[in-house]
N, C-alpha and C positions, 0 to 999 in steps of 0.2 A: 649225328650221334654212330657213337660205337656198337659194333655188332659183336654177339657174342655168341659160338654156337656149341650148344653141347646136348653129350650125347643121354639118354635115360639112364641117368644115373640114380645111387643108393641113396639112404635117407642120408644129410646134412649134417645133423647134430641128433645126439639119443636127446630123446621125450624129456629123461631126468633132470637134462639144464635146464628146465622149466620149474622144476620142482624143489631145486634145493638151491635157497641161496646163498650164496659167499655174504662173509660178514667180516668187519673189520679190517687190517693189513693183511689176513691171510690172504684178501680176496686182487691183492696189488701187487706187482711185477715190476723191477727195472726193465725199462724200453731205451733203447737209442738206436735214431736210423743218422745216417749221412743225406746231409741237402744244403746243395749250395756248395761243396766243397768244406762243411765245419760237418762235425758230427753232433745231434742234438741230443741230448738225454733227457729223459723224462718217467714216470712209472703210468702202466696202465692197471685198470682195476675192473675187474670179471664183477657184471651184475646183470641175474635177469630180471626182466618185466613181462608183467603178460599184458595186451591191449584190452583196454577199458573205455565207457564212454562217460556222458554224464546225462544222460536220456535213452531212451528208446528210440529206436525208430532206425532211417538210414543213415549210416555216416557220410554221404553225400549230401545231404542237408547241410551242413555243413558248409557248401560253396554256396548258399543263398547269402551266408553272413548272418543267415536268422539265429543259429546258434552256435555252439563252439565245436571247435575239431576234436575227432576222437584223440587219445591218446595214451599212455602205460601208467601204471602200477607195480609196485613192487608187491603190492600183495596179488596173488593167484584167486583168480575166481572160484568160487565154493558152491553158487547155487546152477541148478541146470535149467539149461534150456527148454527142458519139459515144464516147468513151473514159470517160465514167462522171462525167466536172464537172456542175457545176450543181446548181440548187435552185430548190425549186418552192413553193408559198402554194395550197391547192384553197379556191375560196370555196364553202361551205357553201350550199346547196340552200334556204335559210333567208331567209325575209325580213328583212331587215335593219332593225332598231329607230333610229333616230337619237340618238345620244349615250350607246347603252350602254355598258357598259364589257366585255363580251364582244366580244371581236375575235378568236374563234375561226374567223372567217369571211373574216378578213382577211388583207391583207399588210401587217406590221406593223413597219417597219426603224428602228431606233435605234441613232444614232450620234451623233459628237463635231463640232461645227464652231466655231471660236475667232475671235468678231467678229460685225459686226451680219450679220445677215442679213436682206434685202430681199425677194429672189426665189429661187425656186427652179426649175430646169424641169426636171422627171422625164419622164425615157423608160421604159417597160418592158414585157415583151416576154408575151407568150401566146396566150391564144383561150381565149372564151364563145361559149355556142350558147343560140341565140335562142330566141326562143316554140317551146313545148311541146317544150323541150329536145333540138329539131334541130340538127346539123351543117349542114345544107342553105345554101349562100350563097345559095338564093333567101328562105331568111326568117331568115336572120340579120339582126341588126338594131344601128346601134352599141350600144355600151357606157354605160349610167348606171353613173356610179362616183361613190360618197362619198369625200372627201379630207377627212382634218385632219392638221393641222400643231401639236404640242405644243413648246414648247422651255421646258426647265427646271420641265415641270408646268403652263407657261402655254397655255391654246388660244390661240394666236395666230391660229389659222384655226378655228375651230369645224367642227363636221361639215358639211359643204358640196357638196349633189346638184347634180353635174355631168350634165345629158341629153344623148346621143349624143355621146359622145366616139368619133370617127372611126376607122373600121378603114382601119390602114394596111398594106399586107404585109412582114413582118420581113425584112429582109435577110438574105445570106446562103441563100436558099432551104431557110429553115426549116420553111416550112409554117404559121407562126404568124401572128397580129397584132402589130402594134406602137400602143402605147397613147403620147400624147403632153398632158401639162398644163402648166403655169407659173403658180406661186401667186404673187404678188407683193402689193407693199403691209404684208411684216410686218412693219417696225421699227416702227410704230404699235403693233401689238400687242405687244411686245418693253417701249416706251415705259410701253403701259398696264399690264403685268405688273411695270412697275419692274425692268425686268432690265437687267443691267451691260452698255450694246452691246459690253464691250471685253472680255470676260469667255470661256470656253471654256463653251461650251454644251450640252448634253445633247436632242437635237433628234430629236423620233418623229412620223415619218411614216405615217399610215394612209392607206390605200386598200380600201376595200369594193366590192365589183359591187352595186349595186341590184337586188333581185329581185321588187319589188311586180309584181304583176299578169303577171308572164312565166314562172314555171318555169322560171326561166334558172341556170345556172353558169357558173364560170369559174374559169378557172387562172391564173397567171402562174410565169414559170421567168423567172432571174436566174443570172448566176457562173458560163457560159461564153461562149467566143468568138465563139458562133454570137450568144448573148440576154445581149448586155454592157450591159444597160439600167443606170440610176444615176440623180445627182441633178448637177444644174452649179449651183452655189451665185451667186449674184449673178452670172450671165453678162451681161456686156459690153454685149449688145445682145438683142431680145426679137424674132424676126419679127414683120411688121405682121399675118400671119396666122395669130400665134400661139394656141393654146387659152388665156385668161386668165383667171384666178380672182383678184380680188382682196378682199384678208383686210378 
């Protein structure tokens, strides 16, 4: 498993990118890269989506096989968590083993995207408790997060440990944290997996808090107007101070 150590950086992507959707050809741009001594030409299309679920409760239940996994939608959530809207995933307080198939302690989102995927800018809300399981802000630490991306069953971003994802105060006075991570260089992984860049793809995003030597646990919440996290596929720009992971 590769390791990426980051300092406590500022916000990765503006929140407005999750509010305004791009439509039609204006959202698509030519994209080319050199791969195996050849120049591959395609296009990437920007699309913001928001995490959602098919039923209330913990997203972890999907790992039992009894319910569907959480997904995403092009419709932004409008209901308030105070009115009972929203969903969550609880991180298990068990040390995470890299590349395990047991994702019961992970937030696993599965959805579709048509076309080439070079970049995914992810925002999610929640909270985690630091060393010795305390919520005391003095002892809380930035989150260490394992991130993985599978496209059509191909691990275009194998499990990648990001240390010290900065704590940001979530908007709307929810008292929660906001975590932002951008993964890029995914087209090369699609080419290595011999995927058709223009096809409709099944995309799996796995977010797993890393608990080694912390005794910590975490939860993520989504699907309500106050916690409107999601993904911007192929954003036109990435902030200079973004926390970026290259596949």
